[in-house]
C-alpha positions, 0 to 999 in steps of 0.5 A: 021044854021038850016033852022028853025032859019035863019038870021034875015031879014035885019040884018048884021053879025059881028065877025069871028069864032075862028080857034080853036073852035069846028068843030061841033059847029056853031055860028052866031052873028048879029046886027039889028036896030029892037027892042029886043022884035020884034026880039024875037017875030020873032024867037019865031013865026018862030020856033013854026011854024016849023014842027018837032021842039020843043022849050025846054026853053024860057027866056023872058025879056020885053024890053030886048029880051031873049033866046030860046032853041030849037031842032029837030031830028038832032040839038040843037040850042039857039037864044039869043036877047039882047039890045046893045049900038047901035043896037040889038044883036042876037046870034045864036049857034047850034050843032048836036045831034050826035057829029062827031070827029075832023078829024085827020090823023091816024098818028097824035100824040097830045101833051098837051100844057097846062091845065087850071083847073079853066076854065077846058080847055085843049089845044093840039097840033098836032106836025106834022101840028102845029095846036092846039085844045082847048077842054073844059070839055064837048068836052073832055067827048064827045071824051073820049074813053069808052067801054060798061060796062058788067054786070059782071064789075059793081063791078068796077063802082063807087057806086054814079053812082047807077041805079035809082030803076026800071029805064030802062038802055039805056047806061052804059059805063066805062073806060077799066077795070083796067084803072088808070090815070097816068098824068094830061091829062089822063081822061076817063069817066063813062056814064049812061043813064036811063029812068024812069016813076018817076017824075023829082021831085023824082029823085034828092033826090035819087042821092043827098043821093047817093052823100052824102053817098059816100063823094061827095059834090054838088057844083052847082045845077039848076032846071027849074020848074018841067021839068028839074033838074041838079047838079054838084058834086065832090069827095074830091080829085077831081078825080071824077067830076059828072054831073046829068041831069034829063029831063021830056019828053013826055012819060018818064023821062030821066036821064043822069050821067057823071063822069070825072075820072082823077088824084087828083087836 
């Protein structure tokens, strides 16, 4: 657990981590008899006083606690506080900014056990050890193998993943040239990261138009005032599932586009 969060003084821990949970995702659950607002104020004060830590999102509900999202140079973390039937519940989760892959033997061969399309969870089994790994969509994207996109290969890049006009390209990765999914467990990803001086409010309109023009439908979107915007879009055949995240930073606006590419579903 990040030292700038820590366990709440006098709180008791409960629950055990799932043996199939991501190895690079930390979770702690605690109970305390203190009121939710007291606990929330403690963590907000502690995090704000920590050098090098930034609170990126706050959701406060008077009398019911709330949630704090924070990050430092190495980790992201979320603290949630809520009233329980007998005690105040505290949930803390954190993950590194750089995801390390699951340690597997070089000879390991993973086979698909099942895929839940509704929950978007894939379960894999290592035949040699019988250990199973449950991967959500976000984890699959982190581990999806991709290669840097060469300028000459951009004709192969989906048209809806357009570079925002005037933006600086930080990352542009794509599946290997000519790659096509053959089974339901085959998935690769396109990834684009850009920075621009444009405001968060201006960027979504450009990408909404790009999705509509190329036949994709936006199925969900969220906005946090004028500093963050996100949407999820899908192609009609659901071969492509696209996520846009736009975040206002101190000196620029960061744009992240992710496209999961798999068989029609």
